[in-house]
C-alpha positions, 0 to 999 in steps of 0.5 A, spaced: 354 191 703 349 196 706 346 192 711 352 190 715 352 198 717 345 198 720 346 192 724 347 193 732 352 187 734 353 190 741 345 189 742 345 182 738 351 180 743 346 179 749 343 173 746 350 170 744 352 171 751 345 167 754 347 161 749 354 161 751 352 161 759 347 156 758 352 151 755 357 153 760 353 151 766 351 145 762 358 143 761 360 144 768 355 140 770 356 134 765 364 135 767 362 135 775 358 128 774 361 125 768 368 128 767 371 127 760 371 121 756 378 120 756 382 115 751 387 111 753 392 116 751 390 120 758 389 114 763 392 107 764 390 101 760 391 098 753 387 100 747 387 095 741 385 097 734 383 091 730 382 092 722 377 086 720 376 083 713 369 080 715 363 084 718 363 082 725 358 084 731 360 087 738 357 080 741 361 076 737 367 080 739 365 080 746 364 072 746 371 071 743 375 075 748 371 073 754 375 072 760 381 075 757 385 081 760 383 084 766 377 083 772 373 089 768 370 087 762 373 091 756 369 097 752 368 094 745 366 099 739 365 096 733 365 100 726 365 098 719 370 092 719 374 095 725 373 094 732 376 098 738 377 094 745 379 098 751 381 095 757 382 100 764 388 096 766 394 094 762 395 087 758 401 083 759 404 080 753 401 073 754 394 076 755 395 080 748 397 074 745 391 070 747 387 076 745 390 076 738 389 069 737 381 069 739 380 074 734 384 071 729 379 065 730 374 069 727 378 073 722 385 070 720 387 076 716 385 081 722 391 086 723 392 089 730 395 096 733 396 095 741 397 102 745 399 101 752 399 107 757 402 106 764 399 110 770 405 115 770 405 117 763 398 118 763 398 123 769 404 126 765 400 127 758 394 130 762 399 135 766 403 137 760 396 138 756 394 143 761 400 146 761 400 147 754 393 151 754 395 155 760 402 157 757 399 159 751 394 163 754 399 167 758 403 169 752 397 171 749 395 176 755 402 179 755 402 180 748 395 183 747 397 187 753 403 190 751 400 191 743 394 194 745 391 195 753 389 190 758 382 191 757 383 188 750 387 182 753 382 180 758 376 181 752 381 176 748 382 171 753 375 171 755 373 169 748 379 164 747 377 160 754 370 161 751 372 157 745 376 152 748 371 150 753 365 150 749 369 144 745 370 141 752 363 142 754 360 139 747 365 133 748 363 132 755 356 132 754 356 127 748 361 123 751 366 124 745 373 121 746 378 125 748 385 123 746 392 127 744 389 130 737 384 133 741 389 137 745 392 139 738 385 141 736 384 146 742 391 149 741 389 150 734 382 153 735 386 158 740 391 160 735 385 161 730 381 165 735 386 170 737 388 171 730 380 173 728 380 177 735 386 181 734 384 183 727 377 186 730 381 189 736 386 193 731 380 196 727 377 198 733 384 201 736 385 205 729 378 208 729 379 210 736 385 214 734 381 218 728 374 219 732 372 223 738 368 219 743 365 223 749 360 217 752 358 210 752 354 211 746 359 213 741 364 207 743 358 203 742 357 206 735 365 205 734 364 198 736 359 196 731 362 200 726 369 196 727 365 190 726 362 192 720 368 193 717 371 187 718 365 182 719 366 179 712 373 178 712 372 174 719 366 170 716 370 168 709 376 166 713 372 162 718 368 159 712 374 157 708 377 153 715 371 150 716 370 147 709 377 144 710 376 141 717 369 138 715 372 134 709 377 132 714 372 129 718 368 126 713 373 123 709 379 123 713 382 117 717 379 114 724 386 117 727 384 124 726 377 123 727 376 127 733 381 132 731 377 134 725 371 134 730 374 138 735 376 143 729 369 143 726 366 145 733 371 150 735 370 154 729 363 154 729 364 157 736 370 161 734 366 164 728 362 168 733 366 169 739 370 175 736 364 179 734 359 177 739 363 176 745 370 179 745 368 186 742 362 187 746 366 185 753 371 190 751 366 195 750 363 193 757 370 194 760 371 201 757 364 203 759 367 206 766 371 211 762 365 214 758 358 216 761 352 215 757 349 221 753 347 223 746 352 221 741 357 226 739 356 229 732 360 227 726 
């Protein structure tokens, strides 16, 4: 396709940088003020999932369970014949039985799933999740530095952190619930993103070997050429995975909803980060080695 050879990806990247920087600042502000909307997986408390056979309102549920549990009023989220009741403190066995009895008066065929996390377990889960992301990023830095060079490694990590943080920022801004499946989704996005980035970097390295770059403009042309040679492969891969993740979000169960949503968001950001974030950043780091001038003659 002729059009992709004429497209200046490096020039277009500045618009994507501006968008990502703006969203990053907004995400930092929301994280600083509101933090993330952690599920019971990451904070002490009890989370009660109730499957109903009748259509009940949130007010009916709150009235039925009023006075049961802790000093703080629980957060009640109602769905189609499903309700989630979250307590900021752990329910005792007596409170658990009282809660089930109260809801059973409204729907005697209701089924319950109660998840309880104590303070130490919540802290350990959060700490291990951070370690998992940091260790994976460290491993990628080492691999890319050995396999390519340090400039490629820095550009790749910036793209990975960008993709991961964009998902975190969106979840913080829209107050979406963060659970353990969210961490799995972020790690999956990191793996997908580095794969796409490495494909483009490999083509850049190959073109470096067989071309003569005398100045910055030559390097810029090389990056545009390398992206052009791999962009359709990147778009097809992103579209295929996106379709699968989207239908998991639409048709999947409640337990994987946040995982699917995080994947969809991460794939959208990952689709352009390898092209418009990682590759231009490598060019910027490499710029110091070349002086601006006219492109070398072919």
